[in-house]
C-alpha positions in Angstrom: -8.0 -106.7 -65.8 -11.8 -106.9 -66.5 -11.6 -107.1 -70.6 -9.2 -106.6 -73.5 -10.0 -106.6 -77.4 -8.1 -105.6 -79.8 -8.9 -102.5 -82.1 -9.8 -104.5 -85.2 -12.6 -106.1 -83.4 -16.2 -105.4 -83.8 -19.6 -106.3 -83.2 -20.0 -108.6 -80.5 -17.0 -107.2 -78.6 -18.4 -103.8 -78.3 -21.5 -105.2 -76.5 -19.3 -107.2 -74.4 -17.3 -104.0 -73.4 -19.9 -102.1 -72.5 -21.6 -104.7 -70.5 -18.4 -104.7 -68.5 -17.4 -100.9 -68.2 -21.3 -101.0 -66.8 -21.5 -104.2 -64.7 -18.1 -102.3 -62.5 -20.2 -99.5 -61.9 -23.8 -100.4 -61.5 -25.4 -97.8 -59.3 -24.8 -95.7 -62.5 -27.6 -97.0 -64.6 -30.2 -94.3 -64.1 -28.3 -90.9 -64.6 -25.5 -92.0 -66.9 -21.6 -92.5 -66.4 -18.9 -89.8 -67.0 -16.5 -90.8 -69.8 -13.4 -89.0 -69.5 -11.1 -88.7 -72.9 -7.6 -87.6 -72.7 -3.9 -88.7 -74.0 -2.9 -90.2 -71.1 -4.9 -91.0 -67.7 -3.5 -91.1 -64.2 -4.6 -94.2 -62.2 -3.8 -94.7 -58.7 -1.5 -97.5 -58.7 0.9 -95.3 -60.9 4.0 -94.5 -59.4 4.3 -90.6 -60.5 1.9 -88.2 -58.6 -0.9 -87.0 -60.7 -1.0 -83.3 -61.8 -4.2 -80.7 -60.9 -6.1 -81.4 -63.7 -5.7 -85.3 -63.8 -6.6 -85.4 -59.9 -9.7 -83.2 -60.8 -10.6 -85.9 -63.6 -10.1 -88.6 -60.9 -12.3 -87.0 -58.2 -15.2 -85.9 -60.7 -15.0 -90.1 -61.7 -14.8 -91.4 -58.2 -18.0 -89.4 -57.7 -20.1 -89.7 -59.9 -18.8 -93.1 -61.2 -17.4 -93.8 -64.8 -14.6 -94.6 -67.5 -11.4 -92.8 -68.2 -9.9 -93.4 -71.5 -6.4 -92.8 -72.5 -3.5 -94.0 -74.0 -2.1 -97.0 -72.0 1.8 -96.0 -72.7 2.4 -99.0 -75.0 3.6 -99.1 -78.6 2.7 -101.8 -81.0 3.8 -102.7 -84.5 0.4 -102.0 -85.9 -3.0 -101.5 -85.5 -4.4 -105.3 -85.6 -2.2 -105.7 -82.6 -3.2 -102.6 -80.5 -5.0 -103.6 -77.8 -7.9 -101.8 -75.9 -8.1 -103.0 -71.9 -10.6 -102.3 -69.2 -9.3 -101.9 -65.4 -11.2 -100.9 -62.5 -9.4 -99.5 -59.6 -11.7 -98.1 -57.1 -14.8 -96.5 -58.8 -13.4 -95.7 -61.8 -12.8 -97.8 -65.1 -9.8 -97.3 -66.6 -9.9 -98.1 -70.5 -6.0 -98.3 -71.9 -5.6 -98.1 -75.6 -2.6 -99.4 -77.0 -1.8 -97.1 -80.7 1.0 -98.3 -83.1 4.2 -96.6 -83.1 4.4 -94.9 -86.4 0.8 -93.8 -85.9 1.7 -92.1 -82.5 4.6 -90.3 -83.5 2.9 -88.7 -86.4 -0.1 -87.9 -84.4 2.1 -86.8 -81.0 4.9 -85.0 -82.1 4.0 -84.7 -85.6 0.6 -83.2 -86.2 -0.2 -82.3 -82.7 2.6 -80.5 -81.4 4.3 -80.0 -84.5 1.1 -77.8 -86.8 -1.6 -77.5 -83.8 0.8 -76.3 -81.0 2.6 -73.4 -83.2 -0.3 -72.1 -84.7 -2.7 -72.0 -81.8 -0.1 -70.2 -80.0 0.2 -67.7 -82.7 3.2 -68.6 -84.3 2.4 -70.5 -87.7 6.0 -69.8 -89.2 7.1 -72.4 -86.5 4.4 -74.9 -87.8 6.0 -77.8 -89.4 3.0 -79.8 -91.9 4.9 -83.1 -92.5 3.1 -85.6 -95.1 1.6 -88.5 -93.2 1.1 -86.2 -90.1 -2.2 -85.5 -90.3 -3.3 -88.9 -91.5 -2.1 -90.0 -88.3 -3.5 -87.5 -86.3 -7.0 -88.9 -87.8 -5.9 -92.6 -87.3 -5.1 -92.2 -83.8 -8.4 -90.2 -83.2 -10.4 -92.7 -85.2 -8.8 -95.2 -82.5 -10.1 -93.2 -79.6 -13.4 -93.3 -81.2 -13.6 -96.7 -81.8 -13.0 -97.5 -78.1 -15.0 -95.1 -77.0 -17.9 -96.6 -79.0 -17.3 -99.5 -77.5 -18.1 -98.6 -73.6 -20.4 -95.7 -74.5 -24.1 -95.9 -73.7 -27.0 -92.9 -74.6 -27.4 -91.4 -71.4 -23.5 -91.2 -70.7 -21.5 -88.1 -71.1 -18.3 -87.9 -72.8 -15.9 -85.1 -71.6 -12.9 -84.9 -74.5 -9.8 -82.6 -73.2 -7.5 -80.7 -75.4 -6.0 -80.3 -78.8 -5.0 -83.9 -78.9 -8.9 -84.7 -80.1 -10.2 -81.9 -82.2 -11.9 -84.4 -84.7 -13.1 -86.5 -82.0 -16.4 -85.2 -82.0 -17.1 -85.5 -85.3 -15.9 -89.1 -85.6 -18.0 -89.8 -82.6 -21.3 -88.8 -84.5 -20.2 -91.1 -87.5 -20.2 -93.5 -85.4 -23.9 -93.2 -84.4 -22.8 -92.0 -80.7 -26.2 -90.0 -79.5 -24.2 -89.1 -75.9 -23.6 -85.6 -75.2 -20.0 -85.2 -75.9 -17.9 -82.0 -74.8 -14.2 -80.8 -75.4 -12.4 -78.6 -73.0 -9.6 -77.3 -74.7 -6.6 -76.3 -72.5 -4.5 -74.2 -74.9 -5.7 -70.8 -76.5 -7.6 -70.5 -79.6 -6.1 -68.3 -82.3 -7.6 -65.6 -84.7 -9.4 -66.7 -87.5 -6.7 -65.6 -89.9 -3.9 -68.1 -88.1 -6.3 -71.1 -87.7 -6.9 -70.5 -91.4 -2.9 -71.3 -91.8 -3.6 -74.7 -91.2 -4.3 -77.1 -94.6 -6.7 -79.0 -92.9 -8.6 -75.8 -91.0 -12.2 -76.5 -92.7 -12.0 -80.3 -92.2 -11.3 -79.8 -88.2 -13.8 -77.2 -88.0 -16.3 -79.3 -89.4 -15.3 -82.4 -87.0 -15.3 -79.7 -83.9 -18.9 -79.2 -84.6 -19.8 -82.7 -83.8 -19.2 -81.6 -80.0 -22.5 -80.2 -78.0 -20.3 -77.9 -76.1 -16.9 -76.6 -75.9 -14.9 -75.2 -73.0 -11.9 -72.9 -73.5 -9.7 -70.9 -71.1 -11.0 -67.2 -71.6 -13.3 -65.2 -73.4 -11.0 -64.0 -76.1 -10.5 -68.0 -76.8 -14.1 -68.4 -76.9 -14.7 -65.1 -79.1 -11.7 -66.0 -81.8 -13.2 -70.0 -81.5 -16.8 -68.8 -82.4 -15.9 -66.2 -85.1 -13.5 -68.8 -86.7 -16.1 -71.9 -86.9 -18.9 -69.3 -88.0 -16.2 -68.2 -90.7 -15.1 -70.7 -91.8 -18.8 -72.2 -93.3 -20.8 -69.0 -93.2 -22.6 -69.6 -90.4 -24.2 -67.6 -87.6 -23.0 -66.8 -84.2 -25.2 -65.7 -81.0 -24.2 -64.2 -77.9 -25.7 -66.4 -75.1 -24.3 -64.7 -71.7 -20.5 -65.0 -71.3 -20.5 -67.7 -74.3 -21.6 -68.2 -77.6 -23.8 -70.3 -80.0 -22.5 -71.3 -83.2 -24.7 -72.6 -86.3 -22.6 -73.6 -89.2 -22.5 -76.9 -91.1 -25.6 -77.8 -90.3 -24.3 -78.3 -86.7 -24.5 -76.4 -83.5 -22.0 -75.9 -80.8 -22.1 -74.1 -77.2 -18.9 -72.7 -76.8 -18.2 -71.4 -72.9 -14.9 -69.5 -71.4 -14.2 -71.9 -68.5 -11.1 -71.0 -66.7 -9.6 -73.7 -65.0 -8.1 -73.4 -61.6 -5.8 -75.4 -59.1 -6.2 -77.6 -56.2 -5.3 -75.0 -53.4 -5.8 -77.2 -50.6 -3.5 -80.1 -51.6 -1.1 -77.4 -52.6 -1.3 -75.5 -49.3 -0.7 -79.0 -47.7 2.4 -79.3 -49.8 4.3 -76.7 -48.3 2.8 -77.0 -45.0 5.0 -80.1 -44.7 8.8 -79.8 -43.7 10.8 -78.4 -46.7 13.2 -80.6 -48.9 17.0 -80.8 -47.8 17.7 -78.5 -51.0 15.3 -75.7 -50.1 16.8 -75.2 -46.9 20.3 -75.6 -48.3 19.3 -72.9 -50.3 17.6 -70.4 -48.3 20.7 -70.5 -46.2 23.0 -69.4 -49.3 20.6 -66.4 -49.5 22.0 -64.4 -46.9 19.5 -61.9 -46.9 19.4 -61.3 -50.4 16.0 -61.0 -52.5 14.8 -63.9 -54.4 12.9 -64.1 -57.8 12.0 -67.5 -59.3 10.3 -68.7 -62.7 9.1 -72.0 -63.6 8.3 -72.8 -67.2 9.1 -75.8 -69.8 12.0 -74.6 -72.2 8.9 -73.6 -74.6 9.2 -70.8 -77.2 5.7 -69.9 -76.0 6.8 -69.5 -72.5 8.6 -66.1 -72.8 11.7 -67.1 -71.8 14.2 -65.1 -73.5 12.0 -62.0 -73.0 11.8 -62.6 -69.2 16.0 -63.2 -68.8 16.3 -60.4 -71.1 13.9 -58.1 -68.5 16.2 -59.4 -65.7 19.5 -58.8 -67.3 18.1 -55.0 -68.2 17.1 -55.0 -64.1 20.7 -55.6 -63.2 22.2 -53.7 -65.9 20.4 -50.5 -64.7 22.7 -50.7 -61.3 25.1 -53.3 -60.8 24.9 -53.3 -57.7 21.7 -55.1 -57.7 23.9 -58.5 -58.8 25.1 -58.8 -54.8 21.2 -57.9 -53.6 19.1 -60.3 -55.9 19.0 -63.9 -56.8 16.7 -65.4 -59.7 15.8 -69.1 -59.9 14.9 -69.9 -63.4 13.6 -74.0 -63.7 13.2 -74.6 -67.1 13.0 -78.5 -68.1 13.9 -79.3 -71.4 10.4 -80.0 -73.9 10.6 -81.4 -77.2 14.5 -81.0 -77.4 14.9 -82.6 -80.8 12.6 -79.8 -82.3 14.0 -77.3 -84.2 12.2 -74.3 -82.7 12.4 -75.9 -79.3 16.4 -76.1 -79.9 16.8 -72.4 -81.3 14.8 -70.9 -78.1 17.2 -73.3 -75.8 20.6 -71.7 -77.4 18.7 -68.2 -76.9 17.9 -68.8 -73.3 21.1 -69.9 -72.8 23.1 -67.7 -74.7 21.3 -64.9 -72.0 21.7 -66.8 -69.0 25.7 -67.1 -70.1 25.5 -63.0 -70.8 24.3 -62.6 -67.2 26.7 -65.1 -65.3 29.7 -63.7 -66.8 28.6 -60.0 -66.5 27.5 -59.9 -63.1 28.6 -63.4 -61.0 31.4 -62.5 -58.8 33.5 -65.0 -56.3 30.9 -64.9 -53.9 27.5 -64.4 -55.7 25.7 -65.2 -58.9 22.3 -63.8 -59.7 21.1 -66.2 -61.4 20.4 -70.2 -61.0 19.5 -71.7 -64.2 18.1 -75.1 -64.5 17.1 -77.1 -67.3 16.2 -80.6 -65.6 12.9 -81.1 -64.0 12.4 -80.4 -60.1 9.5 -82.1 -58.1 6.6 -80.8 -57.0 7.1 -80.4 -53.3 11.0 -78.6 -54.2 9.0 -76.1 -56.7 6.2 -75.4 -54.5 8.4 -74.5 -51.2 10.8 -72.6 -53.3 7.9 -70.4 -54.9 6.5 -69.8 -51.2 10.3 -68.5 -50.2 10.2 -66.3 -53.1 9.7 -62.8 -53.2 8.8 -62.2 -57.0 7.4 -64.9 -59.2 8.0 -64.1 -62.9 5.2 -65.6 -65.2 5.9 -63.9 -68.8 4.7 -66.2 -71.5 4.1 -64.6 -74.9 1.0 -66.7 -75.4 -0.6 -69.4 -73.1 -4.2 -71.0 -72.4 -4.1 -70.3 -68.8 -0.6 -70.7 -66.7 -1.3 -72.1 -63.6 2.0 -71.4 -62.1 0.9 -67.9 -61.7 -1.9 -69.5 -59.6 0.4 -71.6 -57.6 2.7 -69.0 -56.9 0.0 -66.8 -55.2 -1.3 -69.5 -53.4 1.7 -71.0 -51.4 2.6 -67.3 -50.3 2.4 -66.1 -46.8 -0.7 -63.7 -46.6 0.7 -61.5 -44.1 3.8 -60.9 -46.1 3.5 -62.0 -49.5 5.7 -61.9 -52.7 4.8 -60.4 -55.8 3.1 -62.1 -58.8 4.6 -60.5 -62.2 2.2 -61.3 -65.2 2.0 -61.6 -68.9 -0.8 -60.0 -70.4 -0.9 -62.9 -72.9 -1.3 -65.4 -70.0 -4.9 -66.5 -70.1 -4.5 -65.9 -66.4 -4.2 -62.5 -66.8 -7.8 -62.0 -67.4 -8.8 -62.2 -64.5 -5.9 -62.1 -62.0 -5.7 -58.4 -62.4 -4.4 -57.1 -59.5 -0.5 -58.9 -60.5 1.7 -56.6 -62.0 1.1 -57.4 -65.4 3.2 -56.9 -68.3 3.8 -57.2 -72.4 7.1 -59.8 -72.4 8.3 -57.8 -75.5 8.8 -55.0 -73.7 12.0 -55.7 -71.9 12.3 -52.4 -70.3 8.8 -52.9 -68.8 9.7 -56.2 -67.6 12.9 -54.4 -65.9 10.8 -52.1 -64.5 8.1 -54.4 -62.9 10.8 -56.3 -60.9 11.9 -53.1 -59.5 8.6 -52.2 -58.8 7.8 -55.3 -57.5 10.9 -55.6 -54.8 10.2 -52.3 -53.5 6.3 -53.0 -52.9 5.2 -51.9 -49.6 3.7 -55.1 -47.3 0.5 -53.5 -47.2 0.3 -53.0 -50.8 1.4 -56.3 -51.7 -1.1 -58.0 -49.1 -3.7 -55.8 -50.4 -2.9 -57.4 -54.1 -2.5 -61.1 -52.6 -6.0 -60.9 -51.0 -7.7 -59.8 -54.6 -5.5 -62.8 -56.3 -6.6 -65.1 -53.9 -10.3 -64.7 -54.4 -9.9 -65.3 -58.1 -8.0 -68.8 -57.4 -10.6 -69.6 -54.8 -13.5 -68.9 -57.2 -11.6 -70.8 -60.1 -10.5 -73.7 -57.4 -10.2 -77.0 -59.4 -13.1 -78.5 -57.6 -15.3 -75.1 -58.8 -14.1 -76.0 -62.3 -14.8 -79.4 -62.4 -18.1 -78.8 -61.3 -19.1 -75.7 -63.5 -17.9 -78.2 -67.0 -19.6 -81.0 -65.8 -23.0 -78.4 -65.3 -22.3 -77.0 -68.5 -22.3 -80.6 -69.9 -25.6 -81.8 -68.4 -27.2 -78.4 -69.9 -26.1 -79.3 -73.2 -27.5 -82.7 -72.7 -30.9 -81.3 -72.1 
């Protein structure tokens, strides 16, 4: 630990924090540091392996140097007892922020995931607007703004991530932060009419104009966001290349589609290692049957009922298929106490039970349905051995499982990806079998087509999809985002 401050401290503590952060990375004085901000951070000393995004942020900070600010994981009684710790590990300074328990509940489960998540995924009917949640959301964002203000210098670049921090740009400007500030939104952005269902829509839109640049997953998201911001304040928007410039509320922001990718090399390393024992055992039980796989959180946006209904219809069309295929659906329970998620779980389990009851025999079970988390290596090896990958969200910012499924396939004899047209990945991955998940017959037909597809056609589609995946590799995505931030800073 190289510095600890309570959130209530001001003045000299701010100067000390900034000096401490800069002293740890002295070589960055000439060009300015990168300050990444996310809800959680992935420290090298942590026991869990970082995901693709966390790995990318870590790599970018390692090369460029700087600070990564996020929640420490500690909940405290009140703001006065919350601490902001600066810890150095290698080239990176980690700014770890404690949060008051009551604020965190309203911020995370309440407003971020109870209001913003359903609205941004096109389900305002599932939004639950509880008194006090927006105040908690704002309180946490203010705490992050105060923490950032303590370490940010004029020449630094601040890179904020996701819907947890929509107001942060405006809050940083209120604190006089002159640095370039960018946001990357990992989830979809809705149409203007849907966004307006949020009671605080205008306040959020005004605060988002504090950002210099906002990156989104698709051209559709860029258009929705640009049109919404312009409409909220009767502003103007201009098309600039693949993106937009919006002038509204006396401010200016650039919006760019910057589709995120995966760590292809890292994933290939995982599947090049010997498979876990459970995977080897599973492959032996297949006994020549074809394998289908789905990997999704048990979330209402992921289209799990539609996917299972499509598989159900595929089996009903020819019951003999139940002895020839096995579908494995891994769906870890997500936010299980939220009513909308409980409803989705009950619906999915009912469909899974119907499939098991109608088609399971003494010797064969056509569906493996798991609601517990499965480790990354096991998932990767299961995907690599699957004939079909089913990715059918009804709304999704990108969906990296689609890219991971393709990346682990054997190019000489690859499986087939069935992909929802509502996934952000579908914008570029047009060589997948694209389906509307609400059309159950179409999902069933796509499964039939995928399993019958000749090898040469599968290889052609795989080659085309891999071009997209390499072009949006996580390292290239990071480079493009940082280039966009540098352009905004000029």
